[in-house]
C-alpha positions as CSV (number, residue, x, y, z in Angstrom):
1,M,86.7,90.8,8.1
2,A,86.3,94.1,6.2
3,L,83.1,94.7,8.1
4,F,84.7,94.0,11.5
5,G,87.5,96.3,10.5
6,A,85.1,99.2,9.6
7,I,83.3,98.7,13.0
8,G,86.6,98.9,14.8
9,I,87.6,102.1,13.1
10,F,84.1,103.6,13.9
11,V,84.4,102.6,17.6
12,F,87.9,104.1,17.7
13,M,86.7,107.4,16.1
14,S,83.7,107.5,18.4
15,K,85.9,107.1,21.5
16,S,88.3,109.7,20.2
17,A,85.4,112.2,19.6
18,Q,83.9,111.4,23.0
19,K,87.1,112.2,24.7
20,R,87.5,115.5,22.8
21,I,83.9,116.4,23.4
22,Q,84.3,115.9,27.1
23,E,87.5,118.0,27.1
24,L,85.7,120.8,25.2
25,K,82.7,120.7,27.5
26,E,84.8,121.0,30.6
27,E,87.0,123.8,29.1
28,I,84.0,125.8,27.9
29,R,82.3,125.4,31.3
30,Q,85.4,126.8,33.0
31,H,85.4,129.8,30.6
32,D,81.7,130.3,31.2
33,H,82.3,130.4,34.9
34,A,85.2,132.8,34.6
35,Y,83.2,135.2,32.4
36,H,79.6,135.0,33.7
37,V,80.2,134.3,37.4
38,L,83.6,135.7,38.2
39,D,83.6,138.5,35.6
40,K,87.2,137.6,34.8
41,P,87.5,136.2,31.3
42,V,90.8,134.4,30.5
43,I,90.4,134.1,26.7
44,S,89.2,136.3,23.9
45,D,85.6,136.0,22.5
46,F,87.2,134.8,19.2
47,D,89.0,131.9,21.0
48,Y,85.9,131.1,23.0
49,D,83.8,131.0,19.8
50,R,86.3,128.7,18.1
51,L,86.1,126.2,21.0
52,F,82.3,126.4,20.9
53,A,82.2,125.8,17.1
54,E,84.5,122.8,17.4
55,L,82.2,121.3,20.1
56,K,79.1,121.9,18.0
57,G,80.7,120.4,14.9
58,L,81.7,117.2,16.8
59,E,78.2,116.9,18.3
60,E,76.6,117.3,14.8
61,A,78.9,114.5,13.6
62,H,78.1,112.3,16.6
63,P,74.6,113.2,17.8
64,E,74.6,110.1,20.0
65,L,77.2,111.9,22.2
66,I,75.1,115.0,22.9
67,T,74.1,115.3,26.6
68,E,71.8,117.6,28.4
69,D,74.6,119.4,30.2
70,S,76.5,120.3,27.0
71,P,77.0,124.1,26.5
72,T,75.4,123.8,23.1
73,Q,72.1,122.7,24.7
74,R,71.7,125.7,27.1
75,V,68.9,127.3,25.1
76,G,66.4,124.7,26.2
77,G,63.5,122.9,24.6
78,A,60.1,123.7,23.1
79,P,57.8,126.4,24.5
80,L,55.6,125.4,27.4
81,D,51.8,125.7,27.6
82,A,51.9,126.7,31.2
83,F,54.1,126.3,34.3
84,E,53.6,123.5,36.7
85,K,52.4,124.5,40.2
86,V,54.5,123.1,43.1
87,K,53.9,123.6,46.8
88,H,57.0,124.8,48.7
89,R,58.1,122.3,51.3
90,K,58.8,125.3,53.5
91,P,56.9,128.6,52.9
92,M,58.9,131.4,51.2
93,V,58.0,134.1,53.7
94,S,58.6,137.9,53.5
95,L,60.6,139.9,56.0
96,T,59.6,142.8,58.2
97,N,60.9,146.1,56.9
98,S,62.7,149.0,58.6
99,Y,64.2,152.1,57.2
100,S,66.9,153.4,59.5
101,T,69.9,152.5,61.8
102,E,67.7,153.3,64.8
103,E,65.3,150.5,63.8
104,I,68.3,148.1,63.5
105,F,69.0,148.8,67.2
106,D,65.3,148.2,68.0
107,F,65.4,144.9,66.1
108,D,68.5,143.9,68.2
109,Q,66.7,144.8,71.5
110,R,63.7,142.6,70.5
111,I,66.0,139.7,69.8
112,K,67.7,140.0,73.1
113,K,64.4,140.4,75.0
114,F,62.9,137.3,73.4
115,L,66.0,135.2,74.2
116,G,66.1,136.6,77.7
117,K,69.8,137.8,77.1
118,P,69.7,141.6,77.5
119,D,73.4,141.9,77.7
120,A,74.4,139.4,75.0
121,E,76.3,140.4,71.8
122,I,74.3,138.7,69.0
123,E,76.3,137.8,65.9
124,Y,74.5,138.9,62.7
125,F,74.9,137.9,59.1
126,C,74.4,141.1,57.0
127,E,73.9,141.0,53.2
128,V,72.6,143.2,50.4
129,K,68.9,143.0,49.6
130,F,68.8,142.2,45.8
131,D,66.1,143.9,43.8
132,G,65.2,140.9,41.6
133,L,62.9,137.9,41.4
134,A,63.0,135.4,44.3
135,I,63.7,131.8,43.2
136,E,64.1,128.4,45.0
137,L,66.5,125.9,43.5
138,V,65.8,122.3,44.5
139,F,68.7,119.8,44.4
140,E,68.0,116.1,44.9
141,D,71.0,113.8,45.3
142,G,73.1,116.8,44.0
143,K,71.1,117.3,40.8
144,L,68.9,120.3,40.0
145,T,65.4,119.0,39.7
146,Q,63.1,122.1,40.2
147,A,63.3,125.9,40.2
148,L,60.3,127.5,41.9
149,T,59.2,131.1,41.9
150,R,57.9,132.5,45.2
151,G,54.3,132.6,44.0
152,D,52.0,133.3,47.0
153,G,54.7,132.0,49.4
154,E,53.0,128.7,49.8
155,T,52.9,127.6,46.1
156,G,55.2,128.6,43.3
157,E,55.7,127.8,39.6
158,N,58.4,125.4,38.3
159,V,60.4,127.5,35.9
160,L,63.3,124.9,35.6
161,S,63.5,125.1,31.8
162,N,64.1,128.9,32.0
163,I,66.5,128.7,34.9
164,K,68.6,126.2,33.0
165,T,69.4,128.9,30.5
166,I,71.3,131.0,33.1
167,R,75.0,130.5,32.3
168,S,76.3,130.3,35.9
169,L,74.0,127.3,36.5
170,H,74.7,125.8,33.1
171,S,78.5,126.1,33.6
172,M,78.2,123.8,36.7
173,G,76.2,121.2,34.8
174,Y,73.1,121.7,36.9
175,K,74.6,119.7,39.7
176,L,76.5,120.3,43.0
177,H,80.2,119.9,42.7
178,T,80.7,117.5,45.6
179,K,81.2,113.7,46.0
180,S,78.7,113.5,48.9
181,S,75.5,115.5,48.1
182,P,72.7,115.8,50.6
183,E,69.6,113.8,49.7
184,L,67.7,117.1,49.4
185,I,68.8,120.7,49.6
186,E,66.7,123.7,48.7
187,V,68.6,126.9,48.0
188,R,66.9,130.2,47.8
189,G,68.2,133.2,45.9
190,E,67.5,136.0,43.4
191,V,67.4,136.2,39.6
192,L,68.5,139.6,38.4
193,M,70.1,141.5,35.6
194,Y,73.3,143.7,35.8
195,K,72.8,147.4,35.0
196,K,75.2,147.3,32.1
197,D,73.4,144.2,30.6
198,F,70.1,145.8,31.1
199,A,71.2,148.9,29.3
200,K,72.5,146.8,26.3
201,L,69.2,144.8,26.2
202,N,67.1,148.0,26.1
203,A,69.4,149.6,23.5
204,S,68.9,146.6,21.2
205,Y,65.1,146.8,21.7
206,E,65.1,150.5,20.9
207,E,67.0,149.9,17.7
208,E,64.5,147.3,16.6
209,G,61.6,149.6,17.6
210,E,60.3,147.3,20.3
211,D,59.1,148.2,23.8
212,T,61.8,148.5,26.4
213,F,61.8,147.4,30.0
214,A,61.2,149.9,32.8
215,N,64.0,148.6,35.1
216,P,66.3,145.6,35.5
217,R,64.0,143.9,38.0
218,N,61.0,144.0,35.5
219,A,63.3,142.7,32.8
220,A,64.5,139.8,35.0
221,A,61.0,138.9,36.2
222,G,59.6,139.0,32.7
223,S,62.4,136.9,31.3
224,I,62.1,134.1,33.9
225,R,58.3,133.8,33.2
226,Q,58.6,133.4,29.4
227,L,56.8,130.3,28.2
228,D,59.5,129.8,25.6
229,P,62.9,129.1,27.1
230,K,64.6,130.2,23.9
231,I,63.5,133.7,24.6
232,T,64.8,133.5,28.2
233,A,68.1,132.3,26.9
234,T,68.6,135.5,25.0
235,R,68.4,137.6,28.2
236,P,71.5,138.3,30.3
237,L,70.2,136.8,33.5
238,R,72.2,136.0,36.7
239,V,71.3,134.2,39.9
240,F,72.7,134.7,43.4
241,C,72.0,132.3,46.3
242,Y,71.6,133.4,49.9
243,A,69.2,131.3,52.0
244,P,68.3,127.6,52.8
245,G,64.9,126.0,52.4
246,V,64.4,122.4,53.5
247,I,67.7,120.4,53.9
248,E,67.9,116.6,54.4
249,G,71.1,114.7,54.9
250,K,73.3,117.6,56.0
251,K,73.6,120.0,59.0
252,F,74.8,123.6,59.0
253,S,75.6,125.7,62.1
254,S,75.0,129.1,60.7
255,Q,74.1,131.3,57.8
256,A,77.9,131.9,57.2
257,D,78.5,128.1,57.3
258,F,75.7,127.6,54.8
259,L,77.0,130.2,52.3
260,S,80.5,128.8,52.6
261,Y,79.1,125.4,51.6
262,L,77.2,126.9,48.6
263,K,80.5,128.4,47.3
264,S,82.3,125.1,47.8
265,V,79.8,123.2,45.6
266,G,79.9,125.8,42.8
267,L,76.7,127.8,43.4
268,P,76.9,131.5,42.7
269,C,77.0,133.5,46.0
270,F,79.2,136.3,47.3
271,A,81.9,135.8,49.9
272,S,81.5,137.0,53.5
273,A,84.0,138.4,55.9
274,P,84.2,140.4,59.2
275,L,82.9,143.9,58.7
276,N,86.3,145.6,58.7
277,T,87.5,143.3,55.9
278,V,84.4,144.0,53.9
279,K,84.8,147.8,54.2
280,S,88.5,147.6,53.4
281,K,88.2,145.5,50.3
282,L,85.0,147.0,48.8
283,S,86.1,150.6,49.3
284,K,89.0,149.9,46.9
285,L,87.1,147.6,44.6
286,E,87.2,148.3,40.8
287,S,84.9,145.4,39.8
288,L,82.8,143.0,41.7
289,S,83.1,139.2,41.6
290,L,81.9,136.3,43.7
291,E,85.2,136.4,45.5
292,S,84.4,139.9,46.7
293,P,83.3,140.0,50.4
294,L,79.9,141.6,49.9
295,S,78.3,140.1,53.0
296,A,79.5,140.9,56.5
297,I,79.6,139.0,59.8
298,A,78.7,141.7,62.3
299,K,79.3,141.6,66.0
300,G,76.2,143.2,67.5
301,A,73.8,145.9,66.3
302,E,76.4,148.6,66.1
303,E,78.4,146.7,63.4
304,A,75.1,145.8,61.6
305,A,74.2,149.5,61.5
306,E,77.7,150.3,60.3
307,Y,77.3,147.8,57.5
308,Y,74.0,149.5,56.5
309,D,75.6,152.9,56.3
310,F,78.6,151.6,54.3
311,I,76.5,149.7,51.7
312,Q,74.2,152.7,51.3
313,S,77.3,154.8,50.5
314,I,78.5,152.4,47.7
315,R,75.1,151.1,46.5
316,H,75.2,153.0,43.2
317,E,78.7,151.7,42.4
318,L,77.4,148.1,42.6
319,P,76.7,146.5,39.2
320,F,73.1,145.6,40.1
321,D,70.2,147.2,41.9
322,I,69.7,146.8,45.6
323,D,67.1,148.5,47.8
324,G,68.5,147.9,51.3
325,I,70.2,145.2,53.4
326,V,69.0,142.0,55.1
327,I,70.2,141.3,58.7
328,K,69.9,137.8,60.0
329,V,70.8,136.2,63.3
330,N,73.8,134.1,62.1
331,S,73.3,131.0,64.3
332,F,70.7,128.5,63.0
333,D,70.1,127.2,66.6
334,L,69.2,130.8,67.7
335,Q,67.0,131.2,64.5
336,G,65.1,128.0,65.6
337,E,64.7,129.3,69.1
338,L,63.4,132.7,67.9
339,G,60.9,131.2,65.4
340,M,58.3,133.2,63.5
341,I,55.9,136.2,63.9
342,A,52.8,135.5,61.8
343,R,54.4,135.1,58.3
344,S,57.8,136.6,59.0
345,P,60.8,135.2,60.8
346,R,61.6,136.9,64.1
347,W,65.3,136.4,63.5
348,A,65.6,138.6,60.3
349,T,64.7,142.1,59.1
350,A,65.1,144.0,55.9
351,T,66.4,147.5,56.4
352,K,65.6,149.5,53.3
353,F,67.3,152.7,52.0
354,P,65.4,156.0,52.0
355,P,64.8,157.7,48.7
356,V,68.0,159.3,47.3
357,Q,68.1,163.1,47.4
358,A,70.1,165.9,45.9
359,Q,70.1,169.7,45.5
360,T,69.6,171.5,42.2
361,V,68.1,174.6,40.8
362,V,64.7,175.2,39.1
363,N,65.7,176.8,35.8
364,D,62.1,177.1,34.6
365,I,58.6,175.9,35.0
366,V,56.7,174.8,31.9
367,V,53.1,173.6,31.5
368,Q,52.1,170.5,29.6
369,V,48.6,169.8,28.4
370,G,47.3,166.2,28.6
371,R,44.6,164.3,26.8
372,T,41.8,165.5,29.2
373,G,43.0,169.1,28.9
374,A,44.7,169.0,32.3
375,L,47.4,171.7,32.7
376,T,50.3,170.0,34.5
377,P,53.3,172.1,35.6
378,K,56.8,170.6,35.3
379,A,60.0,171.9,36.8
380,I,63.0,172.2,34.4
381,L,66.0,171.4,36.6
382,N,69.7,172.0,36.4
383,P,70.6,168.3,35.6
384,V,71.7,166.5,38.8
385,S,72.6,162.9,39.5
386,V,70.2,161.3,42.0
387,G,71.0,157.7,42.8
388,G,73.1,157.3,39.7
389,V,70.4,158.7,37.4
390,T,70.6,162.2,35.9
391,I,67.4,164.1,36.7
392,S,66.5,167.2,34.5
393,N,62.8,167.6,35.2
394,A,60.2,166.8,37.8
395,T,56.4,167.1,37.9
396,L,54.9,169.7,40.2
397,H,51.4,168.2,39.9
398,N,49.2,171.3,40.2
399,Q,48.9,174.9,41.6
400,A,48.0,173.7,45.1
401,Q,51.2,171.6,45.3
402,I,53.3,174.5,44.1
403,D,51.7,176.8,46.7
404,L,52.1,174.3,49.4
405,K,55.9,173.9,48.8
406,D,56.2,177.6,47.5
407,I,58.3,176.5,44.5
408,R,59.6,179.3,42.3
409,I,61.7,179.7,39.3
410,G,65.3,180.2,40.4
411,D,64.8,178.3,43.7
412,T,67.4,175.8,45.0
413,V,65.4,172.6,45.8
414,I,65.8,169.2,47.2
415,V,64.8,166.5,44.7
416,Q,64.4,162.8,45.1
417,R,63.4,159.7,43.2
418,A,60.2,158.6,44.8
419,G,60.5,154.9,45.2
420,D,63.9,155.3,43.5
421,V,62.0,155.9,40.2
422,I,59.8,159.0,39.8
423,P,61.6,162.4,40.3
424,E,59.9,164.8,42.7
425,V,60.6,168.1,44.4
426,V,60.7,167.6,48.2
427,S,61.3,171.1,49.5
428,V,62.9,174.5,48.8
429,V,66.2,175.6,50.3
430,L,64.9,179.0,51.4
431,D,68.2,180.5,52.5
432,K,69.4,180.2,48.8
433,R,66.3,181.8,47.3
434,P,67.1,184.8,44.9
435,K,66.0,188.1,46.3
436,N,63.9,189.0,43.3
437,S,62.0,185.7,43.1
438,K,58.2,185.8,42.7
439,P,55.6,183.2,43.5
440,Y,54.7,181.0,40.4
441,H,51.1,180.9,39.1
442,L,49.8,178.7,36.3
443,P,48.7,180.6,33.2
444,K,45.0,181.5,33.0
445,N,44.9,180.4,29.3
446,C,46.0,177.1,27.7
447,P,49.7,177.6,26.8
448,I,49.1,175.8,23.5
449,C,45.9,177.2,22.0
450,G,45.2,180.2,24.2
451,T,41.7,179.0,25.3
452,P,40.8,180.2,28.9
453,A,41.6,177.4,31.4
454,V,38.8,176.2,33.6
455,K,39.0,174.8,37.2
456,E,36.0,172.5,37.8
457,E,34.4,172.4,41.3
458,G,36.1,169.9,43.6
459,E,39.2,169.5,41.4
460,A,42.7,170.8,41.9
461,V,43.7,171.1,38.2
462,L,43.1,173.7,35.5
463,R,41.9,172.4,32.2
464,C,41.8,173.5,28.6
465,V,38.3,172.9,27.3
466,N,39.1,173.3,23.6
467,T,38.6,169.8,22.1
468,F,40.5,171.0,19.0
469,C,43.6,172.1,21.0
470,P,46.7,170.6,19.3
471,A,48.1,169.3,22.6
472,I,44.8,167.6,23.5
473,L,44.5,166.2,19.9
474,N,48.0,164.7,20.1
475,E,47.4,163.1,23.5
476,S,43.9,161.9,22.5
477,L,45.3,160.3,19.4
478,K,48.0,158.5,21.4
479,H,45.2,157.1,23.6
480,F,43.0,156.3,20.6
481,V,45.7,154.1,18.9
482,A,46.9,152.4,22.1
483,R,47.0,148.6,22.3
484,R,44.0,148.3,24.6
485,A,42.0,150.8,22.5
486,M,42.1,150.7,18.7
487,N,45.5,148.9,18.7
488,I,47.2,150.7,15.8
489,E,50.5,149.3,16.8
490,K,52.7,150.9,14.1
491,L,51.5,154.4,14.9
492,G,54.0,155.8,17.4
493,D,54.0,159.1,19.3
494,K,56.5,160.8,16.9
495,I,54.5,160.0,13.8
496,I,51.3,161.2,15.5
497,E,53.0,164.6,16.2
498,Q,54.3,164.8,12.6
499,L,50.8,164.0,11.3
500,T,49.1,166.7,13.4
501,E,51.8,169.3,12.7
502,A,51.4,168.7,8.9
503,K,47.6,169.1,9.4
504,L,47.1,165.6,7.8
505,V,45.2,164.4,11.0
506,K,42.9,166.8,12.8
507,R,40.6,164.1,14.3
508,F,40.4,160.3,14.9
509,S,38.7,159.6,11.6
510,D,41.4,161.2,9.5
511,L,43.7,158.3,10.4
512,Y,41.5,156.0,8.3
513,E,41.8,158.3,5.2
514,L,45.6,158.3,5.2
515,D,47.3,157.0,2.1
516,M,50.8,156.3,0.8
517,D,51.2,159.8,-0.7
518,K,50.3,161.5,2.5
519,L,52.6,159.4,4.6
520,L,55.5,159.8,2.3
521,S,55.2,163.5,2.6
522,L,56.3,163.3,6.2
523,P,60.1,163.8,7.0
524,R,62.1,160.5,7.1
525,Q,59.1,158.4,6.3
526,G,60.0,155.5,4.1
527,E,57.8,153.4,1.8
528,K,58.1,150.2,3.8
529,S,57.3,151.8,7.1
530,S,54.4,153.6,5.5
531,Q,53.0,150.4,4.1
532,N,53.3,148.7,7.5
533,L,51.5,151.7,9.1
534,L,48.7,151.5,6.5
535,E,48.3,147.8,7.1
536,S,48.1,148.4,10.9
537,I,45.4,151.0,10.4
538,E,43.5,148.6,8.2
539,E,43.6,145.8,10.8
540,S,42.3,148.2,13.5
541,R,39.0,148.9,11.6
542,H,37.4,145.8,13.1
543,T,37.1,146.3,16.9
544,T,34.8,145.6,19.8
545,L,32.3,148.0,21.3
546,A,34.2,148.0,24.6
547,R,37.5,148.9,23.0
548,F,35.8,151.6,20.8
549,I,34.1,153.3,23.8
550,Y,37.4,153.3,25.7
551,A,39.3,154.6,22.7
552,L,37.1,157.7,22.5
553,G,38.8,159.0,25.6
554,I,35.8,160.1,27.6
555,R,36.9,161.3,31.1
556,F,36.6,158.7,33.8
557,V,35.8,155.9,31.3
558,G,38.6,153.4,31.7
559,E,38.9,149.9,30.2
560,Q,36.7,148.2,32.8
561,T,34.0,150.9,32.5
562,G,34.2,150.6,28.7
563,R,33.5,146.9,29.0
564,T,30.6,147.5,31.5
565,L,29.0,150.0,29.2
566,A,29.4,147.7,26.2
567,G,27.8,144.8,28.1
568,H,24.9,147.0,29.1
569,Y,24.1,148.8,25.8
570,R,25.3,146.1,23.4
571,T,25.2,148.5,20.4
572,L,26.8,151.9,19.7
573,E,23.4,153.3,18.7
574,K,21.9,152.5,22.1
575,F,25.0,153.9,23.9
576,L,24.8,157.2,21.9
577,G,21.1,157.5,22.7
578,T,21.3,156.9,26.4
579,N,20.4,159.4,29.2
580,E,21.9,160.2,32.6
581,G,19.1,158.4,34.4
582,E,19.9,155.1,32.7
583,L,23.6,155.6,33.0
584,I,23.4,155.8,36.8
585,T,21.7,152.4,36.8
586,V,24.7,150.8,35.1
587,E,27.0,149.0,37.5
588,D,30.1,151.0,38.5
589,V,28.8,154.1,36.8
590,G,28.2,156.8,39.4
591,P,26.9,160.3,39.0
592,K,30.4,161.7,38.3
593,V,31.1,159.3,35.5
594,A,27.5,159.6,34.1
595,S,27.8,163.4,34.0
596,S,31.1,163.1,32.1
597,I,29.6,160.7,29.6
598,M,26.6,162.9,29.0
599,E,28.7,166.0,28.6
600,R,30.4,164.3,25.6
601,L,27.3,162.8,24.2
602,K,25.6,166.2,24.2
603,D,28.6,167.6,22.2
604,K,27.4,167.6,18.6
605,K,31.0,167.7,17.3
606,F,31.8,164.6,19.3
607,V,28.8,162.6,18.1
608,A,29.5,163.7,14.5
609,E,33.1,162.4,14.8
610,V,31.8,159.0,16.2
611,E,29.4,158.7,13.2
612,R,32.2,159.7,10.8
613,L,34.4,156.9,12.2
614,I,31.7,154.4,11.2
615,K,31.4,156.0,7.7
616,V,35.2,155.6,7.1
617,G,35.0,151.9,7.7
618,V,35.3,151.2,11.5
619,E,33.3,148.0,12.2
620,I,32.1,147.4,15.7
621,E,31.5,143.9,16.9
622,A,28.6,143.6,19.4
623,P,29.4,141.9,22.7
624,K,28.6,138.3,22.8
625,K,25.7,137.4,25.1
626,T,26.9,135.8,28.3
627,S,25.4,132.4,29.0
628,E,23.5,132.0,32.2
629,N,25.9,129.1,32.8
630,A,29.1,131.2,32.1
631,A,31.8,130.2,34.6
632,L,32.4,133.7,35.9
633,K,29.0,135.4,35.4
634,G,28.6,138.2,37.8
635,M,32.1,137.7,39.4
636,N,34.6,140.4,40.0
637,I,38.2,139.1,39.9
638,V,41.1,141.4,40.7
639,I,44.5,140.6,39.3
640,T,47.8,141.2,41.0
641,G,51.4,140.0,40.5
642,T,53.1,138.3,37.5
643,L,51.1,135.5,35.8
644,P,51.7,133.1,32.9
645,K,49.7,135.3,30.5
646,P,49.7,139.1,30.0
647,R,47.2,140.9,32.3
648,D,45.2,142.3,29.4
649,E,44.7,138.8,28.0
650,I,43.5,137.5,31.4
651,K,41.0,140.4,31.7
652,D,39.7,139.4,28.3
653,M,39.3,135.8,29.4
654,I,37.4,137.0,32.5
655,E,35.1,139.2,30.5
656,A,34.4,136.5,27.9
657,L,33.2,134.3,30.7
658,G,30.8,136.8,32.1
659,G,33.0,138.4,34.8
660,K,34.9,141.6,35.2
661,S,38.2,142.7,36.6
662,A,38.3,145.8,38.7
663,G,41.5,147.7,39.4
664,S,41.2,147.6,43.2
665,V,40.1,145.2,45.9
666,S,36.9,145.8,47.8
667,K,34.3,143.8,49.8
668,K,32.5,143.3,46.4
669,T,35.5,141.4,45.0
670,N,34.9,137.7,44.6
671,Y,38.5,136.6,44.1
672,V,42.0,138.0,43.9
673,L,44.0,136.2,41.3
674,A,47.6,136.4,42.7
675,G,50.8,135.7,40.7
676,D,54.4,136.1,41.6
677,E,55.6,139.2,43.5
678,A,52.0,140.2,44.3
679,G,51.7,143.6,46.0
680,S,49.4,145.6,48.1
681,K,46.2,144.1,46.5
682,L,47.1,140.8,48.1
683,D,47.5,142.5,51.5
684,K,44.1,144.2,51.0
685,A,42.5,140.9,50.1
686,R,43.8,139.3,53.3
687,E,42.6,142.2,55.4
688,L,39.1,142.0,53.9
689,G,38.9,138.2,53.9
690,V,38.6,138.0,50.1
691,P,39.4,134.5,48.7
692,I,42.9,134.4,47.0
693,I,43.5,132.0,44.1
694,D,46.6,131.2,42.1
695,W,46.8,130.5,38.3
696,Q,46.0,126.8,38.6
697,Q,42.9,127.5,40.7
698,F,41.8,130.2,38.2
699,I,42.0,127.7,35.4
700,E,40.0,125.1,37.4
701,L,37.4,127.8,38.1
702,I,36.9,128.7,34.5
703,Q,36.8,125.1,33.4
704,K,33.9,124.2,35.7
């Protein structure tokens, strides 16, 4: 009897725990939705943490009650070896691009002409063009079963484990909130990162001394393609849905109808409304939520163009990056009638924003000296906000560009962020030019060491030819220690500048004679960081011939040329003893590159430094001989897009198997290895008829 009594108490306690766990899961999901989707938290972080801790404690006491959809399980499972390749049921095509309201009217005229309705007023669905990573969420019988990247448009990678870490999807339990789910519904959208979250993420990386991301889009794309979901879970990602793929078991009449359904089943997407409502509500908006009408139903091209102008005026107030708008024929029946043009839908267009411009004043022009001695002029600007970013300087490239635009100190200029990233001076506002202004000319001597600058035949830049110029030394050292060169990862730019300023390092080989006492003599240099740096230098002593040649910083000798030279000469001695005639016979080494190499090899100081590097303990591993049966022997494989492994690692794989990886596509290219969000190299491959392969096909190729 005692046994049965104990079992009864256990069952009662288990049922009680099960009920409380279910209550907590539901309450936490609601708070997740309010915070991460609606941006409207209703409880404090402390109260949320208390609920989460209670749930975690109950699950630890009753592990049999843990389910996949529990908030405690969001982080995901073990790291993956690679992503599964899955063919899209319906290709994820790209849109045609336009750049002005005039082109919106042209698009409207093409639609009407094709439909044979020149006087019709077409209803358009207008939405922002997110600057993130395209994704396709596949729901079968209401449950999320796959999450596919765009890939090459035909085949994507299943990143479901990583997508499940996004809180807005986790808060809905990875299932549609409806009693009658379609058999199949594919929902396309964008994974992105809010600007404020991106800033916090980069700030935390800077504090830890890690590399930061260039922009929110790169951060989102890199996060989704992590092989370890636990890393993805630490990134503040969001997903917004906007388009259908294949749908079975349900019909929709329009884009607006489809988006309304997505909202009703709990998927994150912004509300839509007539244009006037959108303008009225967004112009007074303090914060954006999914209830905000960010998309507009436009009556004709005029309203679509009006939406474009309005969104462009508020784009920098939005919490995430956009690069334009998308205009779609709203009716799905009309979309079907209009069909496709090649790989793009006839019924949609992306209208992008032109680069953002502003006026400011050139306070000064300074000259920087690079690793190769190039003198590069830079405009020091009166700080100005361009597209939400404060710009205080811009490159002027060279004297020819300064002369072409006639840029002078004191000028009022128009600046823009080229591609919304790189600041550049577009033109001078001549009617604001000071009366006493004078044309600007680059100095005849290096501004750092005073050596006369030289302009070589056929080049636009002036160069300092003093190899011991402090500026050249600093930049050369930064190149020498880079990851793809000697890989001294703990040696940052600031420490290099401190070392050269203190005269502790005057050449590459001096790095290998640093000790604890020398490092501790530097300002703010601690014992632990000094020890880490010395260990990093020690690890770099063993390198390959290809890396060593590249690290020496010979003009026109990049990574690929370094690998080609290493493969040809096989030893450092043979490389140092070569001649111009032999160099020209090496693949990819033309007269210009050969001349540059020989100029360095004839420099006794350069050769003495190379020999000194060997004396201080640098060990160079000879390239392994490529088997006649090597999988990629003689092949040139160009890489583009985001792939499961870092690009540098893939290049090493190709080289190890007898191939090479050039930086551009040509008729000599054997394959283009294309990952997600592949760019112009993919277009060039199609134009030249070069075979395109994905990651899975690449793996199959090297396994043969």
